[in-house]
N, C-alpha and C positions, 0 to 999 in steps of 0.2 A: 634669690639671695644666696644660692649655693656657692657662687663664686666668692662672696663676702665671707662665708663660713670657711672656705678652703684657704683663702689667702690672708684673711684678717682675723683669724681665730684668736680667742683670748689666751692669756698667759697667767698662770697662777704662781705667785711667789709666796712661799711659806712664811707665815708671820707678818706678811705685808698686805696681801689681798690679790684680787684678780684684776688684770689690766687688759685693755683693748687697744689695738693698734689705732692710732689717731688718724690713719689714712682714710678711714671711712667718714671722718668728720671734717678734717682739714688736711688734704693731701699735699698742699703747698703751704707750709707754716710761715710764710713770709710776714704775715701780719703779726704773729706771735713774736717772731724774731725782732722786728722793728720796735715792738712794745718793750722788749727786754733791753734793747739798745737805749731807748729813751729813759728807762728806769735806772740803768747803770751809769749812763753819761748824761745827766740832766742838763748840763750846760752845752751839750753838743746839739746843734740845730737839726742835723741829719747825719747819717753814716757817711764815712769817707767814700765807700762804694758798696754796692749790693750785687751779688751774683745768685741768680736763680737757675737751677739745673732741672730741665724737663726730661721726660722719657718718651716724648713723641705723642702725636695725636692727629686726628683727621684735619684735613685742610680747612682753614677758617673761611674760605670763600664759598663753602657749601657744596663744592663739586664732588665731595666724597660721600654725600648723602644718597641713600638708595630710595628713590621716589617712584620706581617702576612697579607695575603690577598691583593687583588688588590686595588690600591689607585687611584681612579678616581678624577674627578674635584671637587666632594663634599669634599673629604678628602685632596686632594693635589693640589687644584686649587690655584690661586693667592691670593685670600682673606683669606682662612684658613691658608696658609703658612705665609702670612704677619702677621696674628694674632699670630701664634705660635712664629714667630721671635720676635715680639714686646714683648710678654709675657716672652720670654727667657731673654730679656735684663733686666727684673726687678728682676732676681734671685740674691740674695745677695751673693751666693757662688761664682759667677763669679767675682765680685769685690774683694772678699777676696783672691781668687787664683791669680788674677792679682797683688794684693799687695804683697803677700808672695813670688810670683815667679819673682818679678821685681828686687830683690836685695836691695830694700829700707830697709827691716828689717835687721839691722846690727847685732843684738844680739839675740841668740837663747833663747827660754824660756819666751819671753815677750809678744808674740802675741798668743791669744787664741780664738778659734772659738767653740761655742756651737751650735750644729745642729743635726738633725736626718735625716735619709734617708728612703724613702718609696719604697716598692717593685713595686708599681704601681703609677698611678697619685696621686698627693697630693690632699687633700680635698679642696673643694671650700672655699672661705673666709667666706661665710655665712652659712657654714655647722656646726651648733652648736652641732649636734648629734655626730660629730666625736671627740669632746673634750675628753670624757673618754678614747677613744682609743689612742689619742695623749698623754694623761697623762701617760697611761700604757707604751707606747713606750719609753718615757723619763725615767721613773723609772726603766725599764728593760734594758736600754742601759748600757752596762758595760764600755763604753768609757767615757761617760759624767762625772761620779764621779771622774775619774782620772783628767780630765781637770779642774773641779771645785777645786780639791785639789791643783793643780798647781796655779790656780788663787789666792786662799787663801794665799798660801805661798808668791806669788809675792806682794800681798797687804800688808802683814805683813812686808816684807823686805823693801817696799817703805816707811814705817814709820821712817826709819833710813836714815840719811844723814851724809856727811863728811864735815868737815871744816879744813882748814889749820890754824896753829897758826901764820905763817908768810910766806913770799915768800921763797920757798926752794932754796938751793944752788945747782948749777949744778956742780957735781964733777965726773969725769971719766965716762961720759955718763949716769949718774944717778942723779936724783933729791933727795937731802938729806934734810930732815926736819921733822917736827912734826905736828900732827893734832889731831882731836878728832872725834869719831863717836858719833853722838847725835841722840835723838829720838824726834819726833814732839809732842809726848804725854808728859805731865808733871806730876810729883808726885802729888797725890791728885785726879787726874782724875780717875774715876772708871775703864775706859778702860785701864789705865796704869797698874794697878795690874793684871787685867785679861790677858793682853798681856804678862807680864813678868812671870807670873805663867805658862802660856803655853810654853814659850820659855825655862824656867827652866826645866820643865818636859821633854822637847825634847833635853836637853843638847845642846842647840843652840850655835854655834860658828861663828866667822867671819873669812873670808879669804881675803887677799890681793893678787890678782892674784891666784897663786896656793899654797900660803903659809898661813897656819893657824895661826891666832893671838893667843898668849898665853892666857890661862884662858877661863872661860865660861862666858856667858852673865850675870849671876847672881852674879859674884864675887863682893865683897865689894869694890874693887878698881875701879869698873865700875860705881861709883856714885860721883856726885859733892857734895858740902857742903849742898845743899838743898835737896838732895836725888834724884835728877833727873839723868837719865842715861847719862853717859859720859865715853867713853872708849878712853884712850890715845893711840896714834899710833905713832911709829917711822917709818918714810918713807925712803925707798931707792928704788925708782921706776923709770921707764922710763917715758917719757912725757905722755903716756896714760896707765892707769891701771884700774883694776876692784876691787871693794870691794863687797863681797857677804856674805849673811847670810845663814847658813845651819842648818836646824832643823833635828836632828837625822840622819838617813841614806838617807834622801830625797835629791833631786838635789839642789845645792846651787842656790840662787836667788839674783840678783843684788839689792843693796840698791838704794835709790833715786839718779838719775843722773848718776849712774854707767852704763857703763864704763866712767871713769872720765879722764880729762886731766888737767895738771897743769895750762895751759893757761886759760881754762874756769873757774877753781876754783879761780884763782887770780883775774880774771875779775869780776866774780859774787860776790866775797867778797869785792871788791873794794880795794884790797891790793896794787894795783898799783896807786891808787888815792892819790898821795902824798900831795895834798892840800885839802883833805877832800871830802865830798860828793858833788854831783852836785848842791844841794840846799845850799851849803856853810856852812852846819852844820858839826860838828865833828862826826865821826863814834862812835856810842855807843856800848859797848859790848853786851847790851841786844838785839841788832838787829842781832847779830850773823853774821854780814857781808852779809846778804842776801838781794837781790833786792826786791822791793815791790811786784812784781808778785809772787816771791817765797814765801814771807810771807803770801800773800793771799791764795796761794795754800796749805800751811801748815795748815792754819785756816780751810779750807774746808775739808781737809783730817781728821783733828781732830774731826770735827763735825760728819763726816760719821762714824768714828771709834766708837764714843760714841753711835750712833744708832745701830752699829753692835754689 
């Protein structure tokens, strides 16, 4: 346990107490993060996208395991076996496989893992001399750029969200109504022009389920009177449906909150609050019918996009 003492030693904060690095308990906090998302956004069925960053590990096919030679008490005694078992529990890949194999992830294409594999044991945490080799491995890995491209497309698609104009009517097993696809970025924001220039070059289009919406993303009809993005949509969907953004020939990516349900949309926008908001004020169009948590989230995404 010497390694644990050296790299995961406790930290005392005066007046607060002593704290331990959680890496010894849960080195990949993906489960905790998803629990927080569920608590903050209870109406959101799942996150727009998830990125898990690994630090490398042995190959999963078992070729990196050393099975040669006699294993006596020094190599295979209780203490070394306990140490190896403890160290194995800190691997982030284990938590990731448990998550993606549990059936919790409902929609494909939203969960991404960036990691590399070693042919032998991974470098020690204090081995600074291995950094150039690690950097080369990442740059030469042909799989990582593909994952990054997918993450980028998910991030772009999550900048768009859908709003109902009113509660749809239920007619012959379909919900009939109208709505709008909107963008969290506003006209005048430097990131706004960069985003739509990129999407225009890629001839980006929207899909509702498997049906492409008419027109491209840069059509003049896709703007409101202030020049902000607004694409009108006529709905004829089931209780649950998806809205995706596709750039060129790439795989379509779900917009924010997609897959959507009529029930969650109506509840999130307060369309069923016939006597106004919970604070007894009337709903204002400028609020776009979004709850406070959603508006805070939009503000954060906008700031990140400006930096990007």
